[in-house]
N, C-alpha and C positions, 0 to 999 in steps of 0.2 A: 923614333916612329912607332905609331900606334896603329892596331888593326881594328877594323871592323867588320861585324857581320850581320848577315839578315838572315831570319827564319820566318818566311812568308808564304803562304800558298793561297791563291785565288782560283775558285772552284765556281763553275757554274753549270748545274745539272738537275736530274730530279731525284726526289724522294724515293728511296727502293721500298721503304715500308713505312707506316706512321711510327713517330719519333716515340720513344720511351722517355718517360721522365722517372728520375730517383732521388730519393732525399739523400742529403749527406749530414743529416743531425742538425746540428746547430749553424753549420756553414752553408745552409742553404740547398739549394737542388741542382742538380744536371740533368740537361736534356742529352739523348744519345739518339743517334739516327746515322743510316748510310744513304750516300748522296751516289748516284750513278753519273758518269761521263762518258759520252761516245762519240769515237771517231768514226767519219764514213766515207770510202772512197770508192773508186772503181778500179778494177785490177785493170792493167793496160793491155796484157796480151789476151784475157778471155772477155774482156770488156763485162765482166759481173760486178755487182755489187758486194761491197765487201764492208765489214763493221765491226768494230772492237768496243767493248764494253768494260770499263773498270769501275770497280765499287770503292767507296773510301769511307772509313768510319770516322764520325765527326761527334765530338762531345763538346757541349756549350755549356760555362760555368758562367759566363755574363745573367745574373739573376733576371734582368729585363728581357733579354733574349731568350731565357728559358720560359719565361711566362708568355711571350708570343709563340715562341714554337709550340708550346702546350695548346694555346687555344685556337690557332691558326692554321700550322702546317699539317699536312697529311701526304700519305701515299701518292705519287705520282705530279706534287708540285714541282715547280721550277724554281729553285732557288738559285741567289749568288750569294757567295761567302767568302770573307777573308780569316783567315786564322794562322797557326804555326802548327809544324810537324813536331810531333813528339814520339819517340820510340818508347815500347814498353816490352818488358820482358817478365815471363811468368812461368810455372810449371804446371803442365795439366794433370788430369786425375792419373794418368798412365806414368807420371814422372818423368815426363820429355820437354825440355826446355821449348817455349814458344816464344816469337817475335812478333810485334804489331807497330806498324806506323798508323798513329790518328791524326786528323786535324783537330786541333783544340781551339776553341774561341775561350778566352779569357777576358775579365773585366777590363776595359780599356784598351784591348790589345786584338781587336778584330770586328768584324761587321758581318750581320745576316740579314738580306732582305728576299723578300717573295717577289717574283716576276710574273708578269701577266696575269696582273691580280684579278681575282673572280670574286663573287659574294656569295658565300655559303649561310644559308639562312637567314640572310637580312645581316648576317654582321659582315664589316669591312673586314678586309685581308691585311695581314702585316703588311704591306706595301704601302696601305692608306694610314696605318699607325706611325704615331711621332716617332722620330728614329730613337731608341735606346741610348 
């Protein structure tokens, strides 16, 4: 009997800051950004509005999506993305081990779409571009 597993995450939220683009030498470029997702509800006893926001770190290695990210995505834009969770471990400058979980979009393993497309300076948004 074989077992299988799935590592897939889907997020819809807003960019917390403008994306950063970094060169990886001969292997292309990577786009990095954070996406904020929020949950809103009313407290039953006090009827006060509550909100909880989570920030998710995202790295995009799909070169066509890196190009779209660089040209069209900006702080505050609402996006839809599909990727995989990856855990990372590193040692900081104080020699303390740190851990993080990132959403990673690799070639052929994910999706990135701009929602609520607007035009910026006459250019089409990522939603209006052909799917990479």
